[in-house]
C-alpha positions in Angstrom: -43.6 -57.2 -6.0 -44.7 -57.0 -2.3 -43.5 -60.1 -0.4 -41.7 -61.5 -3.4 -38.1 -62.3 -3.6 -36.7 -59.4 -5.6 -33.4 -61.0 -6.4 -35.1 -64.1 -7.7 -37.4 -61.9 -9.8 -34.4 -60.0 -11.3 -32.6 -63.2 -12.1 -35.7 -64.6 -13.8 -36.0 -61.5 -15.9 -32.4 -61.7 -17.0 -32.6 -65.5 -17.6 -35.6 -64.8 -19.8 -33.9 -62.2 -21.9 -35.6 -59.1 -20.5 -33.7 -55.9 -21.2 -34.5 -53.4 -18.5 -33.0 -49.9 -18.0 -33.3 -47.5 -15.1 -35.1 -44.3 -16.0 -35.1 -42.6 -12.7 -33.4 -43.0 -9.3 -34.3 -41.5 -5.9 -32.3 -43.4 -3.3 -29.1 -43.0 -1.4 -26.4 -45.0 -3.3 -28.1 -44.6 -6.7 -26.7 -41.6 -8.4 -27.5 -40.1 -11.8 -24.9 -42.4 -13.4 -27.4 -45.2 -13.1 -30.0 -43.5 -15.3 -30.1 -45.2 -18.7 -28.1 -48.2 -17.5 -29.3 -51.6 -18.6 -29.5 -54.1 -15.7 -27.4 -57.1 -16.6 -25.7 -59.6 -14.3 -22.8 -57.3 -13.4 -25.1 -54.4 -12.7 -27.4 -56.6 -10.7 -24.4 -57.6 -8.5 -23.7 -53.9 -8.0 -27.3 -53.2 -7.2 -27.4 -56.0 -4.6 -24.3 -54.5 -2.8 -25.7 -51.0 -2.9 -29.1 -52.3 -1.7 -27.5 -53.9 1.3 -25.3 -50.9 2.1 -28.0 -48.2 1.7 -31.0 -50.3 2.7 -33.2 -49.8 -0.4 -35.5 -52.5 -1.7 -34.0 -54.3 -4.7 -37.3 -54.1 -6.5 -37.3 -50.4 -5.9 -40.6 -50.5 -4.0 -41.4 -47.1 -2.5 -40.1 -45.0 -5.4 -36.4 -45.4 -5.1 -36.1 -46.1 -8.9 -38.2 -46.6 -11.9 -37.5 -49.1 -14.7 -38.4 -49.5 -18.4 -38.4 -52.7 -20.4 -36.7 -52.0 -23.7 -36.8 -55.6 -25.0 -38.2 -59.0 -24.0 -39.5 -62.1 -25.7 -43.0 -60.6 -26.0 -41.8 -57.7 -28.1 -41.6 -57.8 -31.9 -38.5 -55.5 -31.7 -36.4 -53.6 -29.2 -37.5 -50.1 -28.1 -34.8 -47.7 -29.2 -34.2 -44.7 -26.9 
């Protein structure tokens, strides 16, 4: 993700039906309420605002958050958690 446009990447993932959840957070502005949340268009808008306010990278480079793909076009079925 280095030197890539993180917002474009997120939008491409959503456009291509990737279902991504946050599994850990470690950044100002991202509290425990984000853990387990699926990133959809509304959540992405919230993340963008928080990223600007608290100055964390939208792709979570540096360990600010970790993600997990629970479904995408490559999967035979969704991962249930």
